[in-house]
DRENVEX-312525 format. One line per field, with one value per residue (C-alpha): residue in one letter; y, z, x. Coordinates in nm, 4 decimals. Example, Ala and Ser with C-alpha at 12.3 -4.5 7.8 and 13.67 -1.06 7.14 Angstrom:
res = A;S
north = -0.4500;-0.1060
up = 0.7800;0.7140
east = 1.2300;1.3670
***
This chain:
res = M;A;V;K;T;I;S;E;E;S;D;E;L;S;A;S;S;W;R;Y;F;A;A;C;G;A;V;L;V;A;A;A;A;Q;R;R;C;R;G;G;L;K;P;Q;E;Q;D;A;L;R;L;P;M;G;F;A;A;L;L;S;L;A;T;V;A;L;A;T;A;N;R;V;M;Y;K;V;A;L;V;P;L;G;D;F;V;F;F;L;A;Q;F;T;T;F;G;Y;V;L;A;Y;W;A;A;L;I;F;H;R;S;Q;G;N;V;T;D;E;Q;V;D;F;A;R;R;R;W;R;T;F;A;R;I;G;C;L;E;A;G;S;F;L;L;G;M;L;G;A;K;A;L;P;G;S;I;L;P;V;L;G;Q;L;Y;L;V;F;Q;M;T;F;S;S;T;L;L;G;R;K;Y;N;S;R;E;L;A;G;C;A;F;C;V;L;G;V;I;T;A;S;A;G;G;L;G;S;E;S;F;H;A;L;P;W;R;P;S;L;L;F;V;V;S;L;A;L;P;A;L;G;S;V;L;K;E;G;L;F;K;D;A;R;Q;I;C;G;E;E;L;N;V;F;V;V;N;T;L;G;S;S;F;Q;A;V;G;V;F;L;L;L;P;V;L;A;S;L;Q;G;L;G;A;T;P;S;A;M;A;A;Y;L;A;A;G;A;H;A;F;A;S;Q;P;F;W;P;C;L;Y;L;C;L;N;L;G;F;N;V;T;L;L;V;L;L;R;T;T;S;A;V;T;V;S;L;S;V;A;A;A;V;P;A;T;A;L;V;F;A;T;C;D;V;P;L;L;G;K;G;E;P;L;D;R;W;F;T;A;G;L;G;L;I;L;L;G;L;G;L;Y;H;G;W;L;Q;K;L;C;P;A;G;A;S;S;L;S;S;S;L;L;P;Q;S;S;K
north = 3.5492;3.6792;3.6142;3.5146;3.5298;3.2443;3.3960;3.4348;3.0824;2.9138;2.8982;2.7356;2.5063;2.2353;2.1907;2.2030;2.0989;1.7294;1.7624;1.8738;1.6769;1.3670;1.4116;1.3205;0.9781;0.9484;0.9718;0.6540;0.4983;0.5922;0.4408;0.1245;0.1055;0.1513;-0.1312;-0.3433;-0.2980;-0.2682;-0.4289;-0.7518;-0.9879;-1.2535;-1.1750;-1.4188;-1.2612;-0.9131;-0.9958;-1.1341;-0.8204;-0.5752;-0.6859;-0.7595;-0.6806;-0.3107;-0.2231;-0.0062;0.1654;0.2346;0.3684;0.5931;0.7328;0.7955;0.9807;1.1989;1.2713;1.3639;1.5722;1.7635;1.8149;1.9225;2.1918;2.3183;2.3268;2.5142;2.7989;2.7890;2.7906;3.1031;3.3077;3.3409;3.3692;3.6554;3.7518;3.4901;3.2347;3.1834;3.1107;2.8385;2.6805;2.6667;2.5473;2.2491;2.1722;2.1470;2.0070;1.7137;1.6304;1.6163;1.4193;1.1704;1.1055;1.0443;0.8031;0.6289;0.5797;0.4385;0.1984;0.0941;0.0133;-0.1877;-0.3935;-0.2566;-0.1175;-0.4060;-0.4067;-0.4922;-0.1784;0.0396;-0.1063;-0.0548;0.3097;0.3646;0.2271;0.4369;0.7665;0.9374;0.8587;1.0080;1.3153;1.3519;1.3293;1.5969;1.8282;1.7828;1.8757;2.1740;2.2949;2.2521;2.4708;2.7496;2.7323;2.7013;3.0253;3.1986;3.0879;3.1120;3.4619;3.6044;3.3805;3.4191;3.1907;3.0449;2.9148;2.7170;2.4186;2.3875;2.3918;2.1636;1.8769;1.8536;1.6872;1.3698;1.3851;1.4144;1.1340;0.8935;0.9808;0.9250;0.6087;0.4677;0.5594;0.4912;0.2028;0.0456;0.0690;0.0047;0.1654;0.0122;0.2129;0.2038;0.3558;0.6217;0.7138;0.7327;0.9704;1.1859;1.2157;1.3101;1.5847;1.7130;1.7036;1.9182;2.1688;2.1795;2.2231;2.5166;2.6719;2.8836;3.1042;3.1381;3.4454;3.4608;3.6704;3.4318;3.2369;3.5273;3.7314;3.4340;3.5207;3.2391;3.2623;3.2217;2.9536;2.7628;2.7894;2.6620;2.3710;2.2757;2.2932;2.0252;1.8016;1.7895;1.6351;1.4079;1.2673;1.2439;1.0411;0.7980;0.7622;0.6765;0.4150;0.2716;0.2542;0.0505;-0.1789;-0.2311;-0.2920;-0.5813;-0.7424;-0.6747;-0.6965;-0.9419;-0.7193;-0.3963;-0.0785;0.1072;0.4351;0.6293;0.5398;0.7119;1.0025;1.0707;1.0675;1.2461;1.5205;1.5602;1.6228;1.8522;2.0528;2.0887;2.2156;2.4600;2.5856;2.6528;2.8323;3.0264;3.3654;3.3329;3.2225;3.5072;3.7599;3.6291;3.6934;4.0503;3.9821;4.0678;3.8276;3.9611;3.7430;4.0232;4.0693;3.6965;3.6681;3.9553;3.7996;3.4542;3.6060;3.7919;3.4755;3.2767;3.5386;3.5121;3.1337;3.1383;3.3501;3.0756;2.7569;2.5109;2.5525;2.5521;2.2466;2.0691;2.1489;2.0022;1.6820;1.6430;1.7130;1.4447;1.1923;1.2912;1.2409;0.9034;0.7924;0.9070;0.6843;0.3862;0.4277;0.4714;0.1532;-0.0406;0.0830;0.3326;0.6983;0.7619;0.6303;0.8761;1.1646;1.0747;1.0655;1.4050;1.5485;1.4383;1.6504;1.9740;1.9757;1.8057;2.1036;2.3459;2.1400;2.1670;2.5440;2.5870;2.3644;2.3695;2.6459;2.6278;2.7492;3.1011;3.1252;3.0704;2.9438;3.0206;3.0983;2.8518;2.6135;2.6577;2.4118;2.3842;2.2333;1.9729;1.8695;1.8518;1.6408;1.3949;1.3664;1.3038;1.0277;0.8720;0.8914;0.7331;0.4567;0.3862;0.3873;0.1630;-0.0599;-0.0183;-0.1608;-0.4816;-0.5125;-0.5308;-0.8831;-1.1857;-1.2193;-0.8889;-1.0265;-1.1225;-0.7752;-0.6195;-0.7348;-0.6188;-0.2724;-0.2140;-0.3604;-0.1905;-0.3795;-0.4964;-0.4408;-0.7486
up = 5.7367;5.4054;5.0859;4.7792;4.4142;4.1697;4.0104;4.3472;4.4450;4.1252;4.2367;4.5710;4.4466;4.3203;4.6671;4.8751;4.6550;4.7095;5.0567;4.9112;4.5925;4.7911;4.9479;4.6085;4.6702;4.9615;4.7074;4.5549;4.9004;4.9159;4.5724;4.6730;4.9916;4.7949;4.5609;4.8571;5.0262;4.7236;4.7031;4.5393;4.7874;5.0097;5.3825;5.4684;5.2038;5.3281;5.6815;5.5491;5.3427;5.6016;5.8895;5.7793;6.0506;6.0481;5.7538;5.9578;6.1258;5.7848;5.6580;5.9648;5.8966;5.5333;5.6580;5.8867;5.6005;5.3605;5.6233;5.6892;5.3193;5.2711;5.5408;5.4075;5.0480;5.1505;5.2806;4.9639;4.7366;4.9086;4.8094;4.4352;4.5077;4.7541;4.9082;4.7171;4.9994;4.9386;4.5717;4.6692;4.8992;4.6208;4.3717;4.5910;4.6824;4.3245;4.2034;4.4380;4.2656;3.9166;4.0275;4.2385;3.9685;3.7147;3.9567;4.0328;3.6638;3.6095;3.9041;3.7848;3.4391;3.6003;3.8047;4.1409;4.2042;4.1813;4.1189;4.4856;4.5911;4.3499;4.4787;4.8393;4.7687;4.5945;4.8944;5.1379;4.9485;5.2461;5.4603;5.1961;5.1832;5.5619;5.5430;5.2731;5.4645;5.7843;5.6064;5.4302;5.7589;5.9252;5.6563;5.7274;6.1078;6.1050;5.9092;6.1446;6.4537;6.3377;6.2011;6.5551;6.7371;6.7844;6.5539;6.8422;7.0075;6.7067;6.7403;7.1077;7.0434;6.7454;6.9773;7.0781;6.7387;6.8802;7.1859;6.9653;6.7414;7.0293;7.1735;6.8442;6.7705;7.1109;7.1003;6.7332;6.6491;6.9925;6.9893;7.3241;7.4267;7.6780;7.9254;7.7034;7.4069;7.6242;7.7733;7.4254;7.3049;7.6154;7.5632;7.1957;7.2837;7.5613;7.3251;7.0592;7.3224;7.4722;7.1306;7.0637;7.4067;7.2822;7.0870;7.3697;7.5871;7.9377;7.8111;7.5286;7.7223;7.9377;7.6312;7.4449;7.3095;7.3905;7.0894;6.8198;7.0364;7.0523;6.6748;6.6142;6.8553;6.6803;6.3466;6.4837;6.5992;6.2542;6.0562;6.3539;6.3189;5.9420;5.9807;6.2152;5.9620;5.6983;5.9279;5.9725;5.5944;5.5587;5.8398;5.6906;5.3427;5.4747;5.6262;5.3433;5.0321;5.1657;5.0364;5.1109;4.9905;4.7462;4.8995;4.5827;4.6209;4.9602;4.8535;4.5330;4.6775;4.9988;4.8112;4.5604;4.8327;5.0104;4.6897;4.6567;5.0150;4.9655;4.6429;4.8219;5.1010;4.8595;4.9078;5.2868;5.2669;5.0296;5.2639;5.5549;5.3485;5.2770;4.9060;4.8797;4.8197;4.4790;4.1742;4.0075;4.3116;4.3403;3.9662;3.9760;4.2715;4.1121;3.7843;3.9664;4.1560;3.8329;3.6856;3.9875;3.9630;3.5911;3.6568;3.8719;3.8563;3.9591;4.3381;4.3726;4.1454;4.3457;4.6615;4.5051;4.4077;4.7570;4.9083;4.6938;4.7911;5.1551;5.1525;4.9803;5.2363;5.5179;5.3960;5.3397;5.6964;5.8206;5.6443;5.7720;6.1329;6.2879;6.2897;6.6087;6.4507;6.1656;6.4104;6.5973;6.2724;6.1662;6.5131;6.4833;6.1673;6.3673;6.5291;6.2228;6.0133;6.2593;6.2422;5.8616;5.8680;6.1318;5.9763;5.5989;5.3421;5.2091;4.8492;4.8325;5.2141;5.3347;5.6833;5.9812;6.3452;6.5550;6.7820;7.1574;7.4473;7.4446;7.0984;7.1972;7.5012;7.2979;7.0270;7.2895;7.4371;7.0932;7.0154;7.3551;7.2924;6.9476;7.0874;7.3651;7.1421;6.8711;7.1101;6.9037;7.1813;7.1785;6.8029;6.8435;6.9844;6.8284;7.1345;7.0405;6.7165;6.8875;7.0382;6.6921;6.5704;6.8852;6.8691;6.4981;6.4472;6.5921;6.8882;6.8192;7.0927;7.2617
east = -4.2512;-4.1238;-4.3156;-4.1182;-4.2055;-4.1781;-3.8683;-3.6920;-3.7827;-3.6636;-3.2993;-3.3863;-3.6584;-3.4240;-3.2735;-3.5895;-3.8804;-3.8150;-3.9639;-4.2947;-4.3154;-4.2247;-4.5655;-4.7068;-4.5588;-4.7965;-5.0769;-4.9386;-4.9515;-5.3190;-5.3803;-5.1976;-5.3998;-5.7206;-5.6233;-5.5205;-5.8566;-6.0847;-6.4237;-6.5317;-6.3600;-6.5060;-6.5233;-6.2411;-6.0185;-6.1088;-5.9943;-5.6673;-5.6054;-5.7294;-5.5065;-5.1488;-4.8947;-4.8142;-5.0407;-5.2774;-4.9824;-4.8253;-5.1569;-5.1830;-4.8359;-4.9327;-5.2409;-5.0291;-4.7871;-5.0669;-5.2485;-4.9272;-4.8557;-5.2172;-5.1911;-4.8582;-4.9765;-5.2918;-5.0748;-4.8632;-5.1702;-5.3026;-4.9948;-5.0741;-5.4477;-5.4026;-5.7369;-5.9362;-5.9545;-6.3254;-6.2557;-6.0058;-6.2652;-6.5245;-6.2637;-6.1763;-6.5388;-6.6612;-6.3287;-6.3875;-6.7125;-6.5613;-6.2552;-6.4510;-6.7101;-6.4327;-6.2631;-6.5934;-6.6711;-6.3219;-6.3510;-6.6950;-6.5575;-6.2743;-6.5179;-6.4022;-6.7516;-6.9968;-7.3716;-7.4269;-7.2391;-7.4368;-7.7636;-7.6500;-7.5625;-7.8969;-8.0862;-7.8811;-7.8949;-8.0597;-7.7559;-7.5268;-7.7521;-7.7278;-7.3484;-7.3351;-7.5685;-7.3670;-7.0441;-7.2020;-7.3504;-7.0117;-6.8569;-7.1078;-7.0960;-6.7177;-6.6884;-6.9325;-6.7434;-6.3817;-6.4376;-6.4690;-6.2180;-5.8409;-5.6454;-5.4444;-5.7628;-5.8868;-5.6453;-5.7411;-6.1165;-6.0596;-5.9692;-6.3349;-6.3828;-6.2269;-6.4537;-6.7624;-6.6406;-6.5833;-6.9246;-7.1090;-6.9112;-6.9994;-7.3689;-7.4473;-7.2125;-7.1807;-6.8023;-6.6324;-6.3027;-6.0650;-5.8588;-5.5483;-5.7338;-5.8973;-5.5598;-5.4064;-5.6789;-5.6383;-5.2622;-5.3123;-5.5616;-5.3360;-5.0378;-5.2043;-5.3172;-4.9672;-4.8036;-5.0382;-4.9811;-4.6910;-4.9301;-5.1801;-5.1785;-5.3162;-5.6027;-5.6964;-5.9585;-6.0778;-6.1756;-6.3223;-6.6719;-6.9117;-7.1463;-6.8767;-6.7143;-7.0420;-7.0883;-6.7355;-6.7870;-7.1126;-6.9293;-6.6945;-6.9786;-7.1415;-6.8510;-6.7743;-7.1247;-7.0736;-6.7541;-6.9287;-7.2113;-6.9493;-6.7994;-7.1482;-7.1917;-6.8730;-6.9844;-7.3320;-7.1898;-6.9782;-7.2859;-7.5333;-7.3141;-7.0576;-6.7757;-6.5931;-6.7630;-6.5386;-6.4215;-6.5016;-6.8697;-6.8725;-6.6521;-6.8443;-7.1951;-7.0981;-6.9111;-7.1951;-7.4526;-7.2069;-7.1587;-7.5364;-7.5575;-7.2692;-7.4281;-7.7580;-7.5700;-7.3498;-7.5249;-7.4940;-7.1305;-7.0477;-7.2102;-7.0032;-6.6908;-6.8033;-6.8520;-7.2197;-7.5065;-7.6131;-7.5396;-7.3420;-7.1147;-7.0481;-6.9855;-6.7360;-6.5533;-6.5377;-6.4148;-6.1372;-6.0480;-6.0350;-5.8011;-5.5693;-5.5817;-5.4981;-5.1880;-5.0260;-5.2360;-4.9626;-4.9769;-5.3599;-5.3804;-5.1099;-5.3048;-5.6198;-5.4352;-5.2898;-5.6298;-5.7917;-5.5252;-5.5628;-5.9402;-5.9116;-5.6521;-5.8806;-6.1618;-5.9313;-5.8043;-6.1620;-6.2716;-5.9696;-5.9753;-6.2178;-6.3178;-6.1198;-5.7990;-5.8536;-5.8974;-5.5792;-5.3824;-5.5168;-5.4470;-5.0845;-5.0566;-5.1047;-4.7579;-4.6084;-4.7187;-4.5610;-4.2418;-4.2342;-4.2852;-4.0140;-3.7465;-3.8080;-3.7737;-4.1284;-4.1772;-4.3279;-4.3268;-3.9721;-3.8876;-4.1095;-4.0403;-3.8358;-4.0226;-4.0441;-4.0388;-4.4175;-4.4062;-4.1456;-4.3476;-4.6684;-4.5072;-4.3839;-4.7343;-4.8863;-4.6359;-4.7068;-5.0809;-5.0563;-4.8374;-5.0854;-5.3925;-5.2461;-5.0513;-4.7344;-4.5148;-4.7161;-4.6685;-4.2905;-4.3179;-4.4937;-4.7147;-4.8748;-5.0183;-5.3428;-5.3815;-5.3309;-5.6694;-5.8486;-5.6882;-5.7511;-6.0972;-6.4067;-6.5475;-6.9009;-7.1549;-7.2922
***
């Protein structure tokens, strides 16, 4: 895949950039969804706002679009940064904290974050700390595992995230899944594996080291548990506060504790990247990364903005539906990203390799799985309105 410079891309950008900057419009969808589902409403009003016909499906599509744009822009942002992948990871981690705190302060001043929500968050700070530690630990274990694994295996192992999420959601929240939802999840997992099968060789699984594989699998279980804990926070806030918990409360506190965990693990993470654990070595690397960032800041900043919008949309979808719905939407972004790289002239990257028959079959399985899980066929007729609520709302245990 050829790499282009900014000057070479300038002539083509006017014709193709609309595909990528249109993704910024999805950020507006996330903002509209956040305003649509913001806190401070009575429970009856929340139910009316949370379940309009097709709203959850539209929000799921926005999540898929943002997840796809986020993956594409990550590859684009790495071009000007070169070898400073670790710098981009730290830039986004600590950039989250500043952006989320600014958004939280703004929402607090606008009255979208009430005193009841602040008191609820203060009393549940240990849960937020657990979420942050789980995500920071996932970052470390994921680097340890992925470093020694073939890249083509990672999307396949990544589907265990959905299995962990369904298990934690069932055991911790008492959520029950019917046969249609289980079949939909199975088809989605099978679809992602099938779409990735084109890059798998016959020796891929035979030569798979078990220790890095185990570390990578554990790194998937940690954020899966964290997402279920977030879903539990939203559920408890409805019962205790009588209103929806603002997503920026969860994002801000969770990201802050995650940043603290990443900061404490910074010497270990730097050593894994071969940068050295001494303060002088890390300072020299970060200074060089900042210089590379300053030379072309547009693409990394655009990636950060898309990433922020993507994370906000994830929590809005999580609050409106369930953690499993979020996982299915993110899983659908895996083949969608491959489709973008294969069919679009991506800035700084060009057009990728054409897709094979495995991808087409996998995409069909994913669409079938999403249709089964959400019951989209039932929503096409008025009689399916009653099944809409049962498929979108978590089932409470009896």
